[in-house]
NURO-842805 format. One line per field, with one value per residue (C-alpha): x, y, z. Coordinates in steps of 0.1 Angstrom, whole numbers, always signed. Layout:
<atoms>
xx c(X/...)
yy c(Y/...)
zz c(Z/...)
</atoms>
This chain:
<atoms>
xx c(+995/+963/+969/+1005/+995/+965/+940/+915/+922/+900/+918/+952/+946/+933/+964/+987/+968/+970/+1007/+1013/+992/+1012/+1045/+1033/+1022/+1054/+1079/+1067/+1047/+1073/+1047/+1057/+1042/+1037/+1021/+998/+987/+981/+961/+940/+934/+925/+900/+885/+882/+865/+841/+831/+828/+806/+786/+779/+768/+748/+730/+707/+694/+688/+673/+701/+719/+755/+782/+788/+825/+835/+863/+896/+917/+947/+947/+978/+981/+981/+1008/+1029/+1027/+1038/+1067/+1077/+1077/+1097/+1122/+1125/+1131/+1157/+1176/+1175/+1188/+1216/+1225/+1228/+1250/+1272/+1275/+1286/+1310/+1327/+1321/+1345/+1321/+1338/+1311/+1283/+1305/+1313/+1277/+1265/+1292/+1285/+1248/+1252/+1275/+1251/+1223/+1243/+1251/+1214/+1204/+1227/+1209/+1174/+1159/+1141/+1106/+1114/+1133/+1103/+1080/+1103/+1103/+1065/+1061/+1085/+1066/+1034/+1049/+1077/+1055/+1028/+1053/+1069/+1036/+1028/+1061/+1072/+1086/+1108/+1121/+1129/+1148/+1168/+1175/+1188/+1212/+1222/+1229/+1250/+1270/+1274/+1287/+1313/+1324/+1326/+1348/+1371/+1371/+1379/+1408/+1423/+1417/+1403/+1426/+1457/+1446/+1469/+1451/+1471/+1471/+1451/+1473/+1464/+1456/+1482/+1470/+1482)
yy c(+1008/+1001/+964/+966/+989/+966/+994/+969/+939/+915/+922/+923/+890/+874/+885/+873/+840/+835/+842/+818/+791/+796/+793/+762/+746/+754/+751/+726/+703/+707/+715/+734/+764/+750/+719/+739/+761/+730/+713/+744/+747/+710/+713/+745/+729/+698/+719/+741/+711/+692/+723/+731/+695/+690/+724/+710/+684/+707/+736/+760/+782/+772/+793/+827/+832/+865/+868/+879/+901/+922/+955/+964/+998/+983/+957/+984/+1007/+980/+970/+1007/+1012/+980/+990/+1025/+1012/+986/+1013/+1035/+1008/+999/+1035/+1038/+1007/+1020/+1054/+1036/+1013/+1040/+1069/+1083/+1081/+1056/+1058/+1047/+1021/+1005/+1007/+989/+962/+957/+955/+930/+909/+909/+900/+871/+858/+860/+844/+815/+807/+806/+797/+824/+816/+816/+849/+865/+852/+866/+900/+898/+890/+918/+943/+933/+937/+963/+990/+986/+987/+1018/+1035/+1026/+1036/+1063/+1088/+1062/+1048/+1082/+1093/+1060/+1062/+1098/+1087/+1057/+1079/+1103/+1073/+1059/+1092/+1093/+1058/+1067/+1097/+1073/+1048/+1076/+1088/+1054/+1036/+1055/+1085/+1061/+1047/+1060/+1079/+1081/+1114/+1114/+1119/+1150/+1146/+1160/+1190/+1194)
zz c(+1083/+1101/+1098/+1111/+1140/+1150/+1147/+1133/+1155/+1135/+1102/+1118/+1135/+1103/+1084/+1112/+1114/+1076/+1076/+1105/+1088/+1055/+1074/+1092/+1059/+1040/+1068/+1093/+1070/+1042/+1016/+985/+969/+934/+949/+970/+941/+919/+946/+951/+914/+911/+940/+925/+890/+904/+925/+895/+872/+896/+904/+867/+860/+892/+888/+861/+886/+915/+896/+905/+880/+871/+886/+870/+866/+851/+826/+842/+820/+830/+812/+793/+809/+844/+836/+818/+848/+873/+850/+847/+884/+890/+863/+878/+914/+902/+882/+912/+935/+910/+908/+945/+946/+918/+936/+968/+950/+930/+954/+979/+1008/+1031/+1057/+1035/+1019/+1052/+1064/+1033/+1035/+1072/+1066/+1038/+1059/+1089/+1065/+1051/+1086/+1095/+1062/+1068/+1100/+1085/+1053/+1032/+1043/+1080/+1076/+1058/+1086/+1113/+1096/+1093/+1130/+1139/+1118/+1136/+1170/+1169/+1153/+1179/+1207/+1192/+1190/+1226/+1241/+1216/+1241/+1259/+1227/+1212/+1243/+1243/+1206/+1209/+1236/+1215/+1185/+1205/+1218/+1183/+1171/+1199/+1190/+1153/+1161/+1181/+1153/+1128/+1149/+1156/+1123/+1094/+1098/+1096/+1062/+1036/+1009/+977/+958/+926/+896/+877/+841/+817/+798/+762)
</atoms>
């Protein structure tokens, strides 16, 4: 939160600069992630190899690289959290798909449609970068102008509720809802 709200300007600027540099490398220079990772690993291996062999001649100790091991408990906890969140999301989608709440169904369909239109205009990396930039700017602006934004959003919500009532009267109320057949009791 401190990084997104620019409370520590040095760290926030560093994160923002790194994200921009990565976007430029991948998007504008048309570099690929696997290629970048391989080149970084090659450069690291060459540096460590040369350092370990040259260290004998310059009377410096070779690099001390600790063993990196992922503990089983940590990996299992992350997998468990991911599994729980995915099951929760699928449960919500199932509830919306089979539920009788037309409002949430329409909201999800409209949201997914808008996301698909936006996604067709940008590639994934550019879209992630735009969201990253928005997070770094919108949250700071909201914190700075919170009172004005809150009063405007209250007015907007009231107006949206009025529009929904009109939409409900003119469209949703005219949709024929069939009666559910009662199950026969033996």
